[in-house]
ZAKOL-268007 format. One record per residue: residue in three letters; z, y, x of N, C-alpha, C, O, CB in turn. Coordinates in steps of 0.1 Angstrom, whole numbers, padded with zeros to 4 digits, always signed. Glycine has a CB too. Layout:
<rovos>
ALAZYXZYXZYXZYXZYX ...
</rovos>
This chain:
<rovos>
MET-0166-0298+0380-0166-0307+0389-0177-0314+0388-0182-0316+0377-0154-0314+0389 THR-0183-0319+0398-0195-0330+0396-0188-0344+0400-0180-0345+0409-0209-0327+0407 LEU-0192-0355+0393-0187-0364+0392-0190-0375+0405-0202-0379+0406-0189-0367+0381 PRO-0183-0378+0413-0184-0387+0422-0190-0403+0421-0184-0413+0423-0173-0387+0426 ILE-0206-0400+0416-0212-0414+0410-0218-0422+0420-0226-0419+0429-0225-0411+0399 ASP-0211-0433+0417-0217-0446+0427-0209-0444+0442-0214-0445+0453-0238-0445+0429 GLN-0197-0441+0440-0188-0438+0449-0175-0445+0451-0168-0443+0441-0187-0427+0448 ILE-0169-0450+0459-0157-0459+0460-0142-0446+0466-0140-0444+0478-0163-0474+0474 ILE-0138-0442+0460-0131-0430+0462-0115-0434+0467-0108-0440+0458-0132-0422+0448 CYS-0111-0432+0475-0099-0441+0481-0088-0425+0477-0089-0414+0484-0101-0450+0504 GLY-0080-0428+0467-0069-0422+0463-0062-0426+0451-0065-0434+0443-0072-0412+0463 GLU-0050-0419+0451-0041-0419+0439-0047-0419+0425-0051-0408+0422-0032-0408+0439 SER-0050-0428+0415-0056-0428+0405-0057-0420+0395-0068-0417+0389-0055-0434+0402 LEU-0044-0415+0391-0038-0403+0383-0044-0390+0388-0051-0383+0381-0021-0403+0386 SER-0039-0387+0403-0044-0374+0405-0062-0374+0408-0067-0363+0409-0036-0369+0417 THR-0068-0384+0410-0080-0384+0410-0087-0381+0398-0096-0373+0397-0082-0393+0416 LEU-0083-0389+0386-0088-0386+0374-0086-0370+0368-0094-0364+0362-0082-0397+0365 LYS-0077-0367+0370-0075-0352+0368-0083-0347+0372-0084-0336+0366-0065-0347+0373 THR-0093-0348+0382-0101-0336+0385-0114-0339+0378-0123-0331+0380-0102-0334+0400 PHE-0117-0349+0370-0130-0353+0361-0129-0346+0350-0119-0346+0344-0132-0366+0358 PRO-0143-0340+0344-0143-0330+0333-0136-0340+0320-0137-0352+0319-0161-0325+0331 ASP-0132-0333+0312-0132-0340+0296-0145-0347+0294-0156-0344+0299-0130-0327+0281 ASN-0143-0358+0287-0158-0364+0279-0169-0367+0290-0180-0364+0288-0167-0351+0267 SER-0166-0374+0304-0176-0374+0310-0180-0388+0315-0191-0391+0322-0174-0366+0319 ILE-0167-0399+0309-0172-0412+0314-0177-0421+0301-0173-0418+0290-0159-0420+0323 ASP-0185-0431+0302-0190-0439+0293-0180-0453+0289-0177-0457+0277-0203-0441+0299 ILE-0177-0457+0299-0170-0469+0301-0155-0469+0309-0153-0461+0319-0180-0477+0308 VAL-0148-0474+0306-0136-0477+0315-0135-0495+0318-0133-0502+0308-0121-0471+0307 PHE-0136-0499+0328-0132-0512+0330-0123-0517+0340-0126-0514+0352-0142-0519+0332 THR-0110-0523+0338-0104-0524+0350-0094-0535+0343-0094-0540+0332-0099-0509+0357 SER-0084-0537+0357-0075-0546+0354-0063-0541+0362-0065-0543+0374-0079-0560+0357 PRO-0052-0535+0359-0042-0529+0363-0032-0536+0369-0031-0547+0364-0037-0524+0354 PRO-0022-0534+0380-0012-0545+0385-0005-0546+0373-0004-0538+0364-0003-0540+0399 TYR+0002-0559+0374+0008-0567+0363+0027-0567+0366+0037-0571+0359+0000-0585+0364 ASN+0025-0561+0378+0042-0559+0379+0047-0571+0385+0059-0573+0384+0050-0557+0365 PHE+0039-0580+0390+0045-0595+0394+0050-0596+0408+0052-0607+0413+0034-0608+0392 ASP+0052-0584+0418+0054-0585+0431+0045-0588+0437+0049-0595+0446+0062-0593+0435 MET+0030-0586+0437+0019-0590+0445+0018-0582+0454+0021-0570+0451+0007-0591+0439 ASP+0014-0586+0469+0009-0577+0478+0000-0570+0478-0010-0574+0484+0007-0581+0486 TYR-0001-0557+0473-0013-0550+0471-0012-0540+0485-0023-0534+0484-0013-0541+0457 GLY-0007-0537+0494-0006-0532+0504-0001-0517+0502+0011-0517+0500-0018-0533+0510 GLU-0008-0503+0501-0002-0493+0497+0010-0493+0486+0021-0487+0486-0012-0486+0493 TYR+0002-0502+0474+0009-0500+0462+0021-0507+0460+0021-0518+0464+0001-0503+0451 GLY+0032-0504+0455+0045-0516+0453+0043-0518+0439+0041-0510+0430+0063-0509+0457 ASP+0044-0534+0439+0041-0540+0426+0053-0543+0422+0052-0554+0416+0032-0552+0426 GLU+0064-0540+0422+0078-0542+0417+0089-0531+0414+0098-0526+0420+0084-0550+0428 MET+0083-0528+0399+0090-0516+0395+0100-0520+0383+0098-0529+0375+0080-0504+0390 PRO+0108-0513+0384+0114-0513+0368+0107-0510+0354+0104-0499+0350+0124-0504+0368 TYR+0106-0519+0350+0098-0519+0337+0093-0507+0328+0082-0506+0322+0104-0526+0329 ASP+0103-0498+0328+0099-0486+0321+0090-0477+0333+0079-0472+0330+0113-0477+0313 LYS+0094-0476+0347+0089-0469+0357+0072-0474+0354+0063-0467+0349+0096-0474+0374 TYR+0072-0489+0358+0061-0494+0356+0049-0491+0346+0037-0489+0349+0065-0504+0353 LEU+0054-0491+0333+0047-0489+0319+0042-0472+0319+0032-0467+0314+0060-0493+0305 GLU+0053-0465+0326+0051-0450+0325+0039-0443+0336+0034-0432+0336+0066-0444+0327 THR+0040-0455+0345+0027-0451+0356+0011-0455+0349+0002-0447+0350+0030-0463+0372 ILE+0012-0468+0344+0000-0475+0339-0005-0465+0330-0017-0460+0332+0004-0489+0332 ASN+0004-0459+0317-0002-0455+0306-0007-0443+0308-0017-0439+0302+0006-0455+0295 GLY+0002-0434+0320-0001-0423+0322-0018-0421+0327-0025-0412+0324+0010-0420+0332 ILE-0020-0432+0336-0031-0435+0342-0042-0439+0331-0053-0434+0333-0029-0444+0352 PHE-0041-0450+0320-0050-0448+0308-0050-0436+0300-0060-0433+0293-0048-0459+0298 SER-0038-0428+0298-0040-0416+0294-0054-0406+0299-0063-0402+0292-0027-0412+0297 GLU-0052-0404+0306-0061-0394+0316-0076-0403+0316-0086-0397+0315-0053-0392+0335 CYS-0076-0419+0317-0087-0424+0312-0095-0420+0299-0107-0418+0298-0084-0435+0312 HIS-0084-0420+0286-0088-0414+0277-0094-0404+0272-0102-0403+0262-0085-0414+0274 ARG-0089-0394+0283-0092-0376+0279-0107-0378+0288-0116-0370+0283-0075-0359+0288 VAL-0112-0385+0299-0124-0385+0304-0132-0392+0298-0144-0391+0302-0123-0388+0315 LEU-0130-0402+0287-0142-0408+0280-0151-0401+0271-0148-0391+0264-0137-0419+0273 LYS-0160-0406+0271-0170-0396+0258-0167-0401+0247-0163-0412+0245-0187-0398+0257 GLU-0167-0391+0237-0169-0398+0222-0178-0411+0221-0189-0411+0224-0176-0386+0211 GLY-0172-0421+0217-0176-0436+0214-0176-0445+0228-0180-0457+0229-0193-0436+0208 GLY-0170-0437+0237-0167-0443+0250-0158-0458+0250-0148-0459+0243-0159-0432+0259 ARG-0161-0463+0254-0150-0481+0253-0142-0478+0268-0146-0472+0278-0162-0502+0254 MET-0128-0486+0264-0116-0490+0275-0117-0502+0270-0117-0505+0258-0100-0483+0276 ILE-0120-0512+0286-0120-0523+0285-0112-0529+0293-0116-0529+0305-0130-0527+0286 ILE-0097-0536+0291-0085-0533+0300-0083-0552+0299-0079-0559+0289-0070-0520+0291 ASN-0086-0558+0312-0081-0568+0316-0065-0571+0318-0059-0565+0327-0088-0568+0327 ILE-0058-0578+0311-0039-0574+0314-0034-0590+0310-0040-0597+0301-0030-0559+0299 ALA-0024-0595+0316-0017-0603+0311-0003-0601+0306+0001-0590+0309-0019-0610+0319 PRO+0005-0607+0300+0018-0602+0295+0029-0606+0309+0024-0612+0319+0023-0610+0279 SER+0040-0604+0309+0051-0603+0321+0060-0613+0315+0071-0609+0310+0060-0586+0325 PHE+0056-0626+0314+0065-0636+0311+0076-0635+0316+0085-0637+0309+0062-0646+0314 PRO+0079-0634+0329+0091-0636+0339+0103-0625+0328+0113-0627+0322+0087-0627+0360 ARG+0096-0614+0329+0102-0603+0321+0104-0600+0303+0108-0592+0296+0094-0592+0326 GLN+0096-0614+0303+0093-0613+0284+0092-0599+0280+0099-0593+0272+0109-0619+0273 GLN+0080-0594+0289+0077-0581+0283+0058-0583+0276+0050-0587+0284+0079-0567+0297 PRO+0054-0580+0264+0040-0582+0263+0033-0571+0269+0035-0561+0262+0035-0583+0248 ASN+0027-0568+0279+0020-0558+0285+0010-0555+0278+0006-0543+0276+0016-0561+0297 HIS+0003-0566+0271-0008-0560+0267-0004-0552+0250-0009-0541+0246-0021-0572+0266 HIS+0003-0557+0245+0010-0553+0233+0019-0535+0235+0020-0527+0225+0023-0568+0229 MET+0022-0531+0248+0028-0522+0249+0016-0511+0257+0021-0500+0259+0040-0526+0255 ILE+0005-0513+0260-0006-0506+0263-0014-0504+0253-0021-0495+0255-0013-0512+0272 THR-0015-0512+0240-0024-0509+0228-0014-0499+0221-0019-0490+0215-0030-0523+0218 ASN+0001-0502+0222+0006-0495+0211+0004-0479+0219+0003-0468+0212+0024-0501+0208 HIS+0005-0480+0233+0003-0463+0239-0009-0458+0236-0009-0447+0231+0003-0461+0256 LEU-0020-0466+0237-0033-0457+0234-0033-0457+0222-0031-0446+0219-0046-0460+0238 THR-0035-0464+0208-0035-0463+0197-0023-0448+0193-0024-0439+0184-0032-0477+0193 SER-0014-0449+0200-0007-0436+0194-0010-0425+0197-0007-0415+0191+0004-0435+0196 GLU-0023-0426+0213-0031-0415+0212-0044-0412+0207-0052-0404+0211-0032-0411+0221 GLY-0046-0423+0196-0057-0417+0190-0067-0428+0192-0077-0429+0184-0062-0403+0195 MET-0065-0437+0203-0077-0447+0206-0081-0457+0195-0072-0457+0186-0075-0456+0219 ILE-0092-0466+0193-0092-0473+0181-0092-0486+0191-0098-0487+0202-0105-0470+0168 TRP-0084-0497+0185-0082-0509+0185-0095-0518+0183-0098-0519+0171-0072-0511+0177 MET-0102-0523+0191-0114-0525+0186-0114-0541+0190-0125-0546+0192-0125-0515+0192 GLY-0101-0549+0192-0098-0563+0195-0095-0565+0209-0095-0557+0218-0110-0572+0191 GLU-0093-0577+0208-0090-0587+0222-0096-0602+0224-0096-0609+0215-0074-0590+0224 ILE-0102-0605+0235-0109-0611+0239-0101-0620+0246-0093-0615+0253-0118-0604+0244 ILE-0101-0632+0246-0091-0645+0251-0097-0651+0260-0105-0660+0258-0088-0655+0242 TRP-0092-0645+0275-0100-0654+0285-0091-0666+0293-0080-0666+0299-0108-0644+0296 MET-0101-0675+0291-0095-0689+0294-0098-0692+0309-0109-0692+0312-0101-0702+0284 LYS-0088-0693+0318-0092-0694+0332-0091-0709+0336-0095-0711+0348-0083-0684+0341 ASN-0087-0720+0329-0091-0733+0331-0080-0735+0344-0084-0743+0353-0109-0735+0335 ASN-0070-0731+0346-0063-0733+0358-0047-0736+0353-0037-0730+0357-0064-0720+0367 PHE-0046-0748+0342-0039-0754+0336-0030-0760+0345-0035-0764+0355-0044-0762+0328 SER-0014-0760+0342-0003-0763+0353+0005-0764+0343+0007-0757+0333+0001-0753+0366 GLY+0011-0778+0349+0022-0789+0341+0033-0787+0343+0042-0793+0337+0022-0803+0344 GLY+0038-0774+0358+0049-0779+0364+0059-0768+0352+0055-0760+0344+0050-0776+0383 THR+0071-0773+0355+0083-0764+0347+0091-0759+0356+0102-0765+0358+0092-0771+0336 ALA+0088-0748+0363+0096-0741+0373+0111-0737+0366+0122-0739+0370+0087-0727+0379 TRP+0104-0730+0352+0116-0723+0346+0114-0731+0332+0103-0735+0330+0115-0704+0346 GLY+0124-0733+0323+0129-0736+0311+0136-0753+0310+0144-0759+0318+0116-0733+0300 SER+0131-0757+0300+0141-0770+0298+0128-0781+0300+0117-0777+0300+0149-0771+0279 TRP+0130-0794+0302+0122-0803+0303+0125-0816+0289+0134-0824+0289+0124-0807+0319 LYS+0115-0816+0281+0118-0825+0271+0129-0822+0263+0139-0830+0260+0119-0836+0276 SER+0126-0811+0259+0140-0805+0252+0133-0791+0245+0127-0782+0251+0154-0802+0265 PRO+0138-0791+0232+0137-0779+0224+0147-0768+0229+0148-0758+0222+0141-0781+0209 SER+0154-0768+0241+0164-0759+0240+0159-0744+0247+0165-0733+0245+0176-0766+0248 ALA+0148-0745+0256+0142-0735+0262+0129-0739+0265+0127-0734+0276+0149-0730+0274 PRO+0118-0746+0262+0105-0749+0267+0096-0738+0270+0095-0729+0262+0099-0759+0258 THR+0088-0739+0281+0084-0728+0284+0068-0730+0281+0064-0742+0283+0089-0724+0299 LEU+0060-0723+0277+0043-0726+0279+0036-0723+0288+0035-0712+0291+0036-0721+0272 CYS+0031-0731+0293+0017-0732+0302+0006-0720+0297+0001-0720+0286+0009-0749+0299 ARG+0005-0711+0307-0007-0702+0302-0018-0700+0308-0019-0691+0317-0004-0691+0299 PRO-0028-0708+0304-0040-0706+0317-0050-0694+0307-0061-0696+0303-0050-0726+0321 TYR-0043-0683+0306-0051-0675+0299-0048-0659+0299-0036-0657+0298-0049-0679+0287 GLU-0053-0651+0300-0052-0637+0296-0059-0632+0284-0065-0639+0275-0055-0629+0307 PHE-0057-0617+0287-0064-0608+0273-0074-0600+0279-0074-0596+0291-0051-0597+0264 ILE-0083-0597+0271-0092-0585+0273-0091-0574+0262-0095-0578+0251-0108-0590+0274 CYS-0087-0563+0262-0081-0556+0254-0090-0542+0253-0090-0533+0260-0067-0555+0259 LEU-0098-0544+0240-0113-0533+0238-0107-0525+0229-0100-0530+0220-0130-0539+0231 PHE-0110-0511+0231-0104-0497+0228-0117-0490+0225-0127-0493+0232-0095-0489+0241 GLY-0117-0480+0214-0133-0470+0214-0122-0455+0216-0110-0455+0215-0146-0472+0194 LYS-0128-0446+0217-0126-0433+0218-0135-0427+0205-0147-0423+0206-0130-0427+0234 GLY-0128-0426+0193-0133-0416+0182-0142-0422+0169-0145-0418+0158-0142-0403+0190 THR-0147-0435+0177-0155-0443+0168-0156-0456+0174-0151-0458+0185-0169-0437+0166 VAL-0163-0465+0169-0164-0482+0173-0179-0481+0180-0182-0490+0188-0163-0495+0157 LYS-0188-0470+0176-0201-0470+0180-0204-0460+0190-0203-0448+0190-0210-0468+0169 HIS-0209-0469+0202-0214-0464+0213-0223-0461+0214-0229-0469+0221-0214-0469+0221 LYS-0232-0450+0211-0246-0446+0216-0255-0447+0229-0249-0451+0239-0245-0436+0215 GLY-0266-0445+0230-0274-0455+0241-0288-0454+0234-0291-0454+0222-0267-0472+0242 ASN-0296-0453+0250-0311-0454+0244-0315-0470+0243-0311-0479+0251-0322-0446+0255 LYS-0323-0472+0233-0326-0489+0229-0332-0495+0244-0330-0507+0246-0342-0490+0214 GLU-0340-0487+0253-0348-0492+0262-0337-0495+0272-0340-0504+0280-0359-0482+0265 ASP-0324-0491+0274-0313-0493+0285-0303-0505+0282-0293-0509+0289-0303-0478+0287 ILE-0307-0511+0271-0301-0526+0265-0306-0536+0274-0318-0535+0278-0306-0531+0250 ASP-0299-0545+0276-0303-0556+0289-0300-0568+0285-0306-0578+0290-0294-0555+0304 ILE-0291-0571+0274-0281-0582+0271-0294-0588+0265-0304-0582+0263-0265-0580+0261 THR-0292-0602+0263-0304-0611+0254-0301-0619+0248-0291-0624+0252-0313-0618+0260 ARG-0305-0624+0237-0306-0632+0226-0295-0642+0229-0284-0640+0223-0321-0639+0224 ASP-0295-0647+0235-0285-0663+0240-0271-0652+0242-0260-0654+0237-0292-0675+0259 GLU-0274-0643+0251-0261-0636+0256-0252-0631+0247-0240-0634+0247-0265-0625+0264 PHE-0259-0623+0238-0252-0617+0228-0247-0625+0216-0238-0620+0209-0260-0608+0222 LEU-0253-0641+0214-0247-0648+0205-0233-0653+0214-0222-0653+0208-0258-0661+0200 ASN-0234-0656+0225-0224-0663+0233-0213-0654+0236-0202-0660+0238-0229-0669+0245 PHE-0214-0640+0238-0204-0632+0245-0197-0626+0234-0187-0619+0237-0209-0622+0256 ARG-0201-0626+0219-0197-0618+0209-0183-0626+0206-0174-0620+0201-0208-0617+0198 ASN-0185-0645+0210-0172-0653+0205-0160-0646+0213-0160-0646+0226-0174-0671+0209 ALA-0151-0642+0208-0140-0635+0216-0128-0649+0223-0116-0648+0225-0130-0622+0203 HIS-0137-0659+0226-0131-0665+0238-0140-0673+0249-0150-0680+0247-0120-0674+0234 TRP-0133-0668+0260-0141-0668+0271-0138-0680+0284-0129-0679+0292-0140-0654+0275 THR-0145-0687+0283-0139-0696+0292-0145-0697+0309-0154-0706+0312-0141-0709+0285 ILE-0140-0689+0318-0144-0683+0328-0134-0686+0341-0123-0681+0342-0146-0669+0324 GLN-0139-0695+0350-0131-0699+0359-0122-0688+0368-0127-0677+0371-0139-0706+0366 ALA-0111-0691+0371-0106-0681+0377-0110-0676+0393-0115-0683+0402-0094-0684+0376 GLU-0105-0665+0394-0113-0666+0410-0103-0669+0421-0091-0667+0421-0122-0650+0414 THR-0111-0675+0432-0103-0683+0443-0113-0678+0453-0109-0667+0459-0102-0702+0441 ARG-0122-0681+0455-0131-0680+0465-0131-0664+0472-0129-0662+0484-0145-0683+0459 MET-0134-0655+0460-0136-0641+0465-0122-0635+0467-0121-0623+0471-0145-0631+0455 ARG-0114-0639+0464-0097-0638+0469-0096-0639+0487-0093-0631+0495-0087-0654+0460 LYS-0102-0653+0488-0099-0657+0504-0111-0650+0512-0110-0649+0525-0099-0675+0507 LYS-0120-0646+0506-0129-0638+0514-0126-0623+0518-0128-0619+0529-0140-0636+0506 TYR-0119-0614+0506-0118-0604+0506-0105-0602+0507-0102-0591+0502-0123-0599+0498 GLY-0095-0609+0512-0081-0607+0514-0077-0603+0499-0065-0600+0501-0078-0595+0527 HIS-0078-0601+0491-0069-0593+0479-0061-0605+0473-0066-0616+0475-0080-0584+0465 PRO-0050-0604+0465-0043-0616+0461-0045-0618+0442-0039-0628+0437-0025-0613+0466 ALA-0053-0610+0435-0052-0607+0419-0070-0605+0419-0073-0593+0419-0041-0590+0414 MET-0079-0612+0418-0093-0608+0419-0096-0613+0405-0093-0625+0402-0102-0614+0432 PHE-0104-0604+0396-0110-0611+0384-0122-0614+0386-0129-0605+0392-0109-0604+0371 PRO-0130-0628+0381-0145-0630+0385-0155-0618+0382-0153-0608+0375-0152-0643+0378 GLU-0165-0621+0389-0177-0613+0388-0181-0616+0374-0182-0606+0367-0187-0616+0399 GLU-0183-0627+0369-0187-0632+0354-0180-0622+0342-0185-0617+0332-0181-0651+0351 LEU-0164-0619+0346-0158-0614+0336-0166-0599+0334-0167-0595+0322-0142-0614+0340 VAL-0170-0593+0345-0173-0577+0346-0188-0576+0340-0193-0567+0334-0173-0571+0363 TYR-0195-0593+0345-0209-0591+0339-0209-0592+0322-0216-0584+0316-0218-0603+0346 ARG-0202-0602+0318-0200-0603+0306-0195-0592+0294-0201-0591+0283-0192-0613+0308 ALA-0185-0584+0298-0182-0570+0292-0190-0561+0294-0190-0551+0286-0171-0566+0296 LEU-0198-0561+0303-0207-0548+0305-0219-0553+0298-0224-0544+0292-0210-0543+0322 LYS-0225-0563+0298-0237-0570+0288-0233-0560+0275-0237-0550+0270-0236-0591+0286 LEU-0219-0569+0270-0220-0570+0260-0213-0552+0252-0215-0549+0241-0213-0585+0257 PHE-0208-0545+0260-0204-0531+0255-0208-0520+0263-0203-0509+0263-0191-0529+0253 SER-0219-0524+0270-0225-0511+0279-0241-0511+0278-0247-0520+0273-0220-0512+0296 TYR-0246-0502+0283-0260-0500+0286-0263-0496+0299-0257-0487+0305-0264-0491+0278 GLN-0273-0500+0303-0278-0497+0315-0275-0481+0318-0274-0474+0308-0293-0502+0314 ASN-0274-0475+0330-0274-0464+0336-0257-0456+0329-0254-0445+0332-0290-0456+0332 ASP-0250-0464+0321-0236-0459+0318-0229-0457+0331-0232-0462+0342-0229-0469+0310 VAL-0219-0449+0328-0212-0445+0341-0199-0452+0338-0193-0450+0327-0211-0427+0343 VAL-0195-0460+0349-0186-0469+0344-0173-0465+0355-0176-0460+0366-0193-0484+0345 VAL-0161-0467+0352-0149-0462+0358-0141-0472+0363-0138-0479+0353-0143-0454+0350 ASP-0136-0476+0371-0124-0489+0374-0111-0480+0382-0110-0482+0395-0132-0504+0386 PRO-0104-0473+0376-0090-0467+0384-0084-0476+0390-0075-0472+0397-0080-0461+0376 PHE-0085-0488+0388-0078-0495+0396-0089-0510+0405-0088-0522+0404-0065-0501+0385 ASN-0097-0502+0412-0108-0512+0417-0106-0517+0427-0117-0522+0432-0119-0510+0418 GLY-0092-0518+0436-0092-0529+0445-0102-0534+0454-0105-0527+0464-0091-0538+0438 ALA-0106-0545+0452-0114-0549+0466-0128-0548+0459-0137-0554+0464-0111-0567+0474 GLY-0131-0541+0447-0143-0537+0444-0154-0545+0435-0166-0543+0434-0149-0534+0456 THR-0147-0554+0429-0157-0564+0422-0163-0555+0407-0175-0554+0404-0147-0580+0419 THR-0154-0550+0402-0163-0540+0390-0175-0530+0399-0186-0531+0395-0150-0528+0378 SER-0174-0522+0406-0183-0514+0414-0194-0524+0420-0206-0520+0419-0176-0506+0425 ALA-0191-0536+0425-0203-0543+0431-0211-0547+0419-0223-0545+0419-0199-0555+0440 VAL-0204-0555+0404-0210-0561+0398-0218-0547+0389-0229-0548+0383-0201-0573+0392 CYS-0213-0538+0390-0224-0524+0384-0236-0520+0390-0247-0518+0385-0218-0510+0384 GLN-0233-0518+0406-0248-0518+0413-0258-0530+0408-0270-0530+0408-0246-0519+0430 ARG-0250-0540+0405-0263-0553+0405-0267-0551+0393-0279-0555+0392-0259-0569+0407 MET-0262-0547+0383-0265-0546+0366-0269-0534+0362-0268-0532+0350-0252-0548+0358 ASN-0274-0523+0370-0279-0511+0370-0272-0499+0362-0276-0489+0358-0291-0513+0365 ARG-0260-0503+0363-0249-0492+0359-0241-0486+0368-0235-0492+0377-0240-0496+0352 ARG-0239-0472+0365-0233-0466+0377-0219-0466+0375-0213-0471+0366-0237-0452+0381 PHE-0213-0457+0388-0200-0466+0387-0190-0457+0395-0196-0449+0403-0202-0484+0395 ILE-0179-0455+0395-0169-0449+0402-0154-0457+0404-0146-0460+0395-0166-0435+0396 GLY-0153-0460+0414-0142-0468+0418-0130-0460+0426-0132-0453+0436-0147-0478+0428 ILE-0118-0462+0419-0107-0457+0426-0098-0469+0431-0099-0480+0426-0100-0448+0417 ASP-0090-0466+0441-0081-0471+0448-0074-0463+0457-0079-0453+0460-0086-0481+0453 MET-0060-0467+0462-0050-0461+0467-0052-0467+0483-0050-0459+0492-0036-0465+0459 ASP-0056-0479+0484-0055-0486+0495-0066-0485+0501-0077-0487+0496-0051-0497+0494 GLU-0064-0481+0518-0080-0478+0524-0087-0490+0528-0099-0489+0528-0079-0469+0538 ASN-0081-0501+0531-0085-0511+0535-0090-0518+0522-0097-0528+0526-0074-0517+0543 TYR-0089-0518+0508-0096-0524+0497-0109-0514+0497-0120-0519+0496-0086-0525+0483 CYS-0105-0501+0498-0117-0491+0495-0131-0497+0509-0143-0499+0508-0110-0470+0497 ASN-0124-0496+0521-0133-0501+0528-0143-0516+0523-0155-0520+0524-0126-0501+0540 THR-0131-0521+0518-0142-0537+0514-0150-0535+0503-0162-0539+0503-0133-0553+0509 ALA-0144-0527+0493-0152-0525+0482-0167-0517+0488-0178-0521+0483-0143-0516+0470 ARG-0167-0509+0497-0177-0502+0501-0187-0512+0507-0199-0513+0504-0172-0490+0510 GLU-0180-0523+0520-0187-0533+0524-0200-0541+0513-0212-0544+0514-0176-0543+0529 ARG-0189-0543+0501-0194-0553+0490-0206-0546+0483-0214-0552+0477-0182-0556+0478 LEU-0208-0533+0485-0220-0526+0480-0233-0532+0484-0242-0534+0477-0219-0512+0484 ASN-0232-0534+0501-0241-0540+0505-0242-0554+0511-0247-0556+0521-0244-0533+0511 ASP-0237-0561+0504-0234-0577+0501-0245-0581+0492-0244-0577+0480-0218-0581+0493 VAL-0255-0588+0495-0266-0593+0485-0264-0603+0480-0269-0606+0469-0278-0596+0489 GLU-0256-0610+0485-0249-0624+0480-0245-0622+0468-0236-0614+0466-0237-0630+0487 GLY-0251-0629+0458-0245-0630+0444-0251-0642+0435-0257-0652+0440-0247-0616+0437 THR-0249-0641+0423-0253-0649+0413-0256-0645+0398-0256-0652+0389-0244-0657+0414 LEU-0258-0630+0400-0263-0627+0387-0275-0627+0384-0282-0624+0394-0260-0617+0383 PRO-0281-0630+0373-0270-0633+0357-0266-0647+0359-0272-0656+0365-0280-0631+0339 PHE-0256-0646+0352-0252-0662+0352-0254-0670+0341-0258-0664+0332-0239-0664+0353 GLU-0253-0681+0340-0259-0691+0335-0252-0690+0318-0240-0689+0315-0258-0705+0346 VAL-0262-0691+0310-0256-0688+0296-0259-0701+0288-0269-0708+0291-0262-0673+0288 GLU-0253-0704+0280-0251-0719+0273-0264-0712+0262-0266-0700+0261-0231-0725+0265 LYS-0272-0722+0256-0279-0712+0243-0271-0719+0232-0266-0730+0231-0301-0713+0239 GLU-0270-0709+0225-0266-0711+0211-0274-0716+0200-0285-0710+0196-0262-0699+0206 GLU-0270-0727+0194-0276-0725+0178-0273-0716+0169-0262-0712+0167-0274-0734+0170 SER-0282-0712+0163-0283-0700+0155-0294-0697+0144-0306-0700+0142-0283-0690+0165 PRO-0286-0689+0137-0301-0683+0127-0314-0680+0133-0316-0679+0145-0298-0668+0119 SER-0323-0678+0123-0337-0674+0127-0333-0658+0132-0322-0652+0130-0350-0675+0112 GLU-0344-0652+0140-0345-0638+0139-0342-0631+0124-0334-0622+0122-0359-0636+0143 GLU-0349-0636+0118-0350-0628+0102-0335-0630+0096-0329-0621+0090-0362-0637+0090 GLU-0330-0642+0099-0316-0642+0092-0306-0631+0103-0297-0622+0100-0310-0661+0091 LEU-0310-0634+0115-0300-0625+0121-0300-0609+0120-0291-0601+0123-0301-0628+0135 ALA-0310-0606+0116-0317-0592+0114-0307-0584+0099-0304-0572+0099-0338-0595+0110 THR-0303-0595+0088-0292-0593+0081-0279-0594+0082-0270-0590+0074-0294-0598+0073 LEU-0276-0601+0095-0262-0601+0097-0256-0592+0104-0244-0590+0104-0259-0611+0101 PHE-0265-0584+0113-0260-0571+0123-0264-0560+0118-0271-0560+0108-0265-0570+0136 ASP-0259-0548+0124-0264-0534+0124-0273-0535+0136-0269-0537+0147-0251-0524+0124 THR-0287-0532+0133-0296-0533+0147-0300-0516+0149-0310-0513+0156-0313-0547+0143 ASN-0292-0505+0143-0294-0491+0144-0286-0489+0159-0285-0477+0163-0287-0482+0129 
</rovos>
């Protein structure tokens, strides 16, 4: 099969991925539904937890299959605190059991701290609940942690590299795009920008099997990455296609300059091959 490069595919993710050849994709970047009973249109976001894991992990197994050797899977996920289920650990256990290499986690601080106590105890150690203004970005490699590519296709700057490799990213949670595109749970474009700058080359093929309103595909287009976006909801797919024609955007994002060693000192710290 010829891959549907630079296209939005409206269909069920598992069956669509099954049509892709083995070892054909460079990067998977996605954020699956969290099973929080969000209104995602065609998708029912309130399943028995075992069914939820079976569904999500089945799709990630297909992602594993279609990844090339050295390909990366980058998954934005939050634990299911109401169900007391560590989604990020469950997905990690599944993928590592299939042979994927765990490469670590990035903590995404969303700066949306809330002091409310809808559940738990107040001023008591009996059952205090934690405020959780963060999510995880889980990183996996297929076969090796080294992703090979052409040096001329590297587009990360010195300051971006030094900044982004710190696995603690502070990025404001998305609110404006959620209202604009009518999607209840969107990650910010900067999250995609940082991840693709740090872990991919220009012209890499990036698949998002939970493409939603098309943040991944829109950012890929503006970063010279090839993309395939998959979603089962026709309205979201149409929105994603419209975003590809939307020239509004702020890429690249402002990056703080890091105090760092000289270029000569850096060369001794990093593998430059």
